[in-house]
C-alpha positions as CSV (number, residue, x, y, z in Angstrom):
1,M,-0.4,-0.2,0.1
2,S,1.8,3.5,-0.9
3,L,2.1,6.1,0.9
4,S,-0.5,8.0,-1.1
5,V,-3.4,5.4,-0.4
6,Q,-2.5,5.6,3.7
7,F,-2.8,9.1,3.9
8,Y,-6.3,8.7,2.4
9,T,-7.2,5.6,4.6
10,M,-6.1,7.5,8.0
11,L,-8.9,10.9,6.8
12,A,-11.2,8.4,5.9
13,M,-10.8,6.2,9.5
14,I,-10.7,9.4,11.0
15,A,-14.3,10.8,9.1
16,M,-15.2,7.2,10.4
17,G,-14.8,8.6,13.9
18,S,-16.1,11.7,14.0
19,F,-18.9,9.7,11.9
20,F,-19.4,7.2,14.0
21,G,-19.6,10.1,17.0
22,A,-22.5,11.6,15.8
23,T,-24.5,8.5,14.3
24,L,-23.5,7.3,18.5
25,D,-25.2,10.8,19.7
26,T,-28.5,10.5,17.3
27,Y,-28.8,7.1,17.8
28,Q,-28.6,7.7,21.9
29,R,-30.6,10.7,21.5
30,F,-34.1,8.9,19.2
31,L,-33.5,5.7,21.3
32,K,-34.3,6.3,24.8
33,R,-33.1,4.1,27.0
34,G,-35.1,4.6,29.7
35,E,-38.6,4.2,28.0
36,R,-37.9,0.7,25.8
37,K,-38.2,-2.9,27.0
38,K,-34.3,-4.3,27.1
39,I,-35.0,-6.6,25.2
40,I,-36.0,-4.1,22.5
41,V,-32.6,-1.4,23.7
42,F,-30.2,-5.0,23.0
43,I,-31.6,-5.9,19.7
44,N,-31.6,-2.0,17.9
45,D,-27.5,-1.7,19.9
46,I,-26.9,-5.1,18.1
47,L,-27.8,-3.5,14.6
48,F,-26.5,0.1,15.4
49,W,-22.9,-2.3,15.6
50,L,-23.8,-4.0,12.9
51,V,-24.1,-1.5,10.9
52,Q,-21.0,0.9,12.3
53,G,-18.7,-1.7,10.9
54,L,-20.4,-2.2,7.2
55,I,-20.5,0.7,6.7
56,V,-16.1,1.3,8.2
57,F,-15.6,-1.8,6.0
58,Y,-17.3,-0.1,3.0
59,V,-15.2,3.0,3.0
60,L,-12.2,0.7,3.9
61,F,-12.3,-1.2,0.8
62,L,-13.6,1.5,-1.3
63,V,-9.5,3.9,0.1
64,N,-7.3,0.9,0.2
65,Y,-9.5,-2.5,-0.3
66,G,-9.7,-3.4,2.9
67,E,-7.1,-4.0,3.3
68,L,-6.6,-3.9,7.5
69,R,-3.9,-2.3,10.1
70,F,-3.4,-1.3,13.5
71,Y,-3.2,2.2,13.4
72,L,-6.4,2.2,11.2
73,A,-8.4,1.4,14.5
74,V,-6.0,4.3,16.3
75,A,-6.9,7.0,13.5
76,L,-10.4,5.7,14.4
77,L,-10.6,6.4,18.3
78,C,-8.6,10.2,17.2
79,G,-11.3,10.2,15.2
80,F,-13.9,9.8,17.7
81,A,-12.3,11.9,20.3
82,A,-11.7,15.0,17.7
83,Y,-15.9,14.9,17.3
84,N,-16.2,14.5,21.3
85,A,-14.1,17.6,22.2
86,L,-14.7,20.0,18.9
87,I,-17.7,19.2,17.7
88,K,-19.9,17.0,20.0
89,S,-21.6,20.4,21.7
90,T,-22.1,22.2,18.5
91,Y,-23.9,18.9,16.7
92,L,-25.6,18.6,20.1
93,R,-26.8,22.0,19.3
94,L,-27.9,21.6,15.7
95,L,-29.6,18.0,15.8
96,E,-32.4,19.3,18.6
97,W,-32.8,22.1,15.9
98,M,-33.5,19.6,13.6
99,I,-36.1,18.1,15.4
100,S,-36.6,21.1,16.5
101,F,-37.8,21.9,12.7
102,V,-39.1,18.9,11.0
103,Q,-41.8,18.6,15.0
104,A,-43.2,22.0,13.7
105,S,-43.1,21.6,10.5
106,A,-45.5,18.6,10.5
107,R,-47.4,20.2,13.1
108,F,-48.0,22.9,10.3
109,I,-48.6,20.8,7.5
110,Y,-51.4,18.6,9.4
111,R,-52.6,22.2,10.8
112,L,-52.3,23.0,7.6
113,F,-53.8,19.5,5.8
114,L,-57.0,20.2,8.5
115,L,-58.2,23.4,7.7
116,I,-57.3,23.0,4.2
117,I,-58.8,19.8,2.5
118,Y,-59.8,18.0,6.5
119,K,-62.3,20.9,7.6
120,P,-63.8,22.0,4.1
121,I,-64.7,18.0,3.2
122,K,-65.9,17.5,6.7
123,G,-68.1,21.0,6.4
124,L,-69.2,19.9,2.6
125,I,-69.8,16.4,4.3
126,I,-72.7,17.3,7.2
127,L,-74.1,19.8,5.0
128,L,-75.0,17.1,1.5
129,I,-76.5,15.2,4.4
130,S,-78.4,18.2,5.8
131,I,-79.6,18.9,3.2
132,V,-80.7,14.9,2.4
133,L,-82.6,14.6,5.6
134,F,-84.2,17.8,5.4
135,I,-85.4,16.9,1.4
136,Y,-86.2,12.5,3.2
137,R,-88.2,15.0,5.8
138,L,-90.3,17.0,3.6
139,L,-91.5,14.4,1.1
140,L,-92.0,12.1,4.4
141,G,-94.8,15.0,5.9
142,V,-95.7,15.4,2.5
143,V,-96.5,11.4,2.1
144,K,-98.2,11.4,5.3
145,V,-100.0,14.7,4.7
146,I,-101.8,12.2,1.1
147,G,-102.2,9.4,2.9
148,K,-104.1,11.2,4.8
149,V,-106.4,12.9,2.3
150,L,-106.4,10.1,0.6
151,L,-107.4,7.4,3.5
152,W,-110.4,10.6,4.2
153,L,-111.4,10.1,0.9
154,V,-112.1,6.4,0.5
155,K,-113.5,6.9,3.8
156,I,-116.0,9.2,1.6
157,I,-116.5,7.2,-0.9
158,F,-116.5,4.1,0.2
159,Y,-118.5,5.3,3.4
160,P,-121.7,4.9,1.2
161,I,-120.6,1.2,-0.5
162,F,-120.7,0.8,3.7
163,L,-124.0,1.1,4.1
164,I,-125.3,-0.8,0.9
165,G,-124.0,-3.1,2.7
166,K,-125.1,-3.1,5.6
167,G,-128.2,-3.1,4.1
168,I,-127.7,-6.1,2.4
169,W,-126.2,-7.5,4.7
170,K,-129.2,-7.5,6.9
171,L,-131.0,-9.4,4.6
172,V,-129.8,-12.1,3.8
173,P,-130.8,-15.3,5.4
174,K,-129.4,-16.5,7.9
175,R,-128.2,-19.8,6.7
176,A,-126.5,-17.9,4.1
177,K,-125.2,-15.8,6.6
178,R,-123.4,-18.5,9.0
179,Y,-122.6,-20.6,5.3
180,I,-120.4,-17.5,4.7
181,E,-119.0,-16.5,8.5
182,F,-116.8,-20.9,8.2
183,I,-115.7,-20.0,5.4
184,Y,-114.5,-16.3,6.9
185,H,-113.1,-18.2,10.3
186,W,-111.4,-20.6,7.1
187,L,-110.0,-18.8,4.8
188,T,-108.4,-16.3,8.6
189,R,-107.2,-19.8,9.9
190,Y,-106.4,-20.9,6.5
191,Y,-104.2,-17.3,5.8
192,T,-103.3,-17.5,9.4
193,I,-101.0,-21.4,9.1
194,V,-99.5,-20.3,5.6
195,K,-97.8,-16.7,7.2
196,R,-96.7,-19.2,10.0
197,V,-94.9,-21.5,7.9
198,I,-93.7,-18.1,5.4
199,R,-92.5,-16.6,8.6
200,K,-90.8,-20.2,9.7
201,G,-88.9,-20.5,6.2
202,I,-87.4,-17.4,6.3
203,G,-86.0,-17.5,10.0
204,M,-84.7,-20.9,8.4
205,M,-82.7,-19.1,5.4
206,N,-81.6,-16.2,7.8
207,K,-79.6,-18.2,9.9
208,L,-78.8,-20.7,7.1
209,F,-77.2,-17.4,4.9
210,R,-76.5,-16.0,8.5
211,K,-74.4,-19.1,8.7
């Protein structure tokens, strides 16, 4: 490995040490160990160290094709120490500012969404539902009035027919009346039986479809 490659490798490892310090602080900031279960913290730690190792090896492969030297570990420690001494406080303030900025942007976008999209659509839906309910109640009231008027007209029209039928019924012989009453009661019983059978059939069909 030439001197220039060794120099670039040293610089890369120092940079990776600083990068490792920044990513470690970022990881600690978002992990919140006290609020997590130990098993989750353990798994996250393993994944974090694996990712860091893969990144370091990838950068090392790009610089010197993955050749390992003892001084590379020293360079990583120097980069990490330089980060803690010179950059850490500034980076943490910048990280908190970025987190606050993202949170504020998310809140602004959420409120903008509520104001421009959600609330107008909600108001439009409520207005449409109110209009539909108003039309339904209006039509229902009209139908009720028309029904009462028709019922009144039917009573007026059929009242003379009822009186005529009542008079004719008085002129019918008693034997004929009994025969007619027998037929009426027989038809009523038959209708009741048929109605029960139909209800049972509908009930069985509903049970089958529910299953």
